[in-house]
C-alpha positions in Angstrom: -25.6 -41.6 5.8 -26.5 -43.2 9.1 -29.7 -41.1 9.2 -27.9 -38.0 10.4 -28.6 -34.8 8.7 -26.0 -32.1 8.9 -27.0 -28.6 7.8 -24.2 -26.1 7.1 -25.3 -22.7 6.2 -22.7 -20.5 4.5 -23.4 -16.9 4.1 -21.8 -15.5 1.0 -22.0 -12.0 -0.1 -23.0 -11.5 -3.6 -21.8 -8.5 -5.4 -22.7 -6.7 -8.5 -20.0 -5.4 -10.8 -18.0 -2.7 -9.0 -19.6 -3.4 -5.5 -17.2 -4.0 -2.6 -17.0 -7.4 -0.9 -15.8 -5.9 2.4 -14.7 -2.6 3.7 -11.0 -2.1 4.4 -10.6 -1.9 8.1 -8.2 1.0 9.0 -8.3 0.2 12.7 -6.8 -3.2 12.0 -4.3 -1.6 9.6 -3.3 0.8 12.4 -2.8 -2.0 14.9 -0.8 -4.0 12.3 1.5 -1.1 11.5 2.0 -0.4 15.2 2.8 -4.1 15.8 5.3 -4.3 12.9 6.8 -0.9 13.9 7.7 -2.1 17.4 8.4 -5.8 16.8 10.7 -5.3 13.8 12.7 -2.4 15.1 11.4 0.7 13.3 11.2 2.7 16.5 13.8 5.3 16.6 14.0 5.5 12.8 13.4 8.4 10.5 9.6 7.8 10.4 7.1 7.6 13.3 4.4 4.9 13.5 1.9 7.6 12.5 4.0 8.6 9.4 3.7 5.0 8.2 0.0 4.9 8.9 -0.8 8.2 7.2 1.0 7.2 4.0 -0.4 3.6 3.8 -3.9 4.7 4.7 -3.8 7.5 2.0 -2.6 5.0 -0.6 -5.4 2.5 0.2 -8.1 5.2 0.3 -6.9 6.6 -3.1 -6.8 3.0 -4.5 -10.4 2.5 -3.5 -11.4 5.8 -5.2 -9.5 5.0 -8.4 -10.5 1.4 -8.8 -13.8 1.2 -7.0 -12.5 -1.9 -5.3 -11.3 -2.7 -1.8 -7.5 -3.2 -1.6 -6.4 -6.6 -0.5 -5.6 -6.9 3.1 -1.9 -6.7 3.9 -0.1 -9.5 5.8 2.3 -8.5 8.6 5.2 -9.8 6.4 4.1 -7.7 3.4 3.5 -4.7 5.7 7.1 -5.2 7.0 8.4 -5.2 3.4 6.5 -2.0 2.6 7.5 -0.2 5.8 11.1 -1.1 5.2 11.0 0.4 1.7 8.9 3.5 2.3 11.6 5.9 3.6 14.0 5.3 0.7 14.6 3.7 -2.7 17.6 3.0 -4.9 18.4 5.8 -7.3 19.0 3.8 -10.4 18.4 6.7 -12.7 21.4 8.8 -11.6 19.2 11.9 -11.9 21.4 14.8 -11.0 24.4 12.4 -10.9 23.4 11.3 -7.4 23.8 7.5 -7.3 22.8 5.8 -4.1 19.5 6.2 -2.4 16.5 8.6 -2.6 15.3 9.6 0.9 11.5 10.1 0.9 9.6 12.0 3.5 6.0 11.1 4.4 5.0 14.4 2.8 6.6 13.4 -0.5 4.2 10.5 -0.8 0.9 12.5 -1.1 1.9 14.0 -4.4 3.6 10.8 -5.6 0.4 8.7 -4.8 -1.8 11.3 -6.6 0.4 11.2 -9.7 0.5 7.4 -9.5 -3.3 7.1 -9.8 -3.4 9.6 -12.6 -0.9 7.5 -14.7 -2.4 5.0 -17.2 -0.4 1.8 -16.9 -0.7 -1.2 -19.2 -3.8 -3.2 -19.2 -3.8 -5.6 -16.3 -2.1 -3.3 -13.9 -4.0 -3.7 -10.6 -2.7 -0.4 -9.1 -2.0 -2.2 -5.8 0.5 -0.9 -3.2 2.8 -3.7 -4.3 3.1 -2.2 -7.8 3.5 1.3 -6.4 6.3 0.2 -4.0 8.6 -1.0 -6.8 11.7 1.2 -6.8 11.2 2.2 -10.4 7.6 3.3 -10.0 8.2 5.4 -6.9 11.4 7.0 -8.2 9.7 8.0 -11.5 6.7 9.5 -9.5 9.2 11.3 -7.2 11.0 12.9 -10.1 7.8 13.8 -11.8 6.8 15.7 -8.7 10.2 17.5 -8.5 10.2 18.6 -12.1 
């Protein structure tokens, strides 16, 4: 049209089955966690910014080992939801007749995450951090680690 030639070159990575499209950037994750931590009022809470980073980074690295895929990047909004939920969950199982909340320490999560990735869920489960963060999944993994 009008004798003008426009050339657009798009570089797409091709991948073979099981090959990663990109590498998860833990430096960006660390900056995101720090930003959410200070902007949304987590400072002064039970967990430090480093506690959040260690747990989330461990989950993502185990996800990559288990699935062979790179975990989806987390938006600040999703990261805020995850960070809000990490220190506790509702105790809907009344295990030990203790209704209310389960308080998790950062150290609890290493065993919980390990057990999570050893569990065979229904076909179609993506093993993402969003699935893991549901109260039921975390509580069950917590009780499995206790007993």
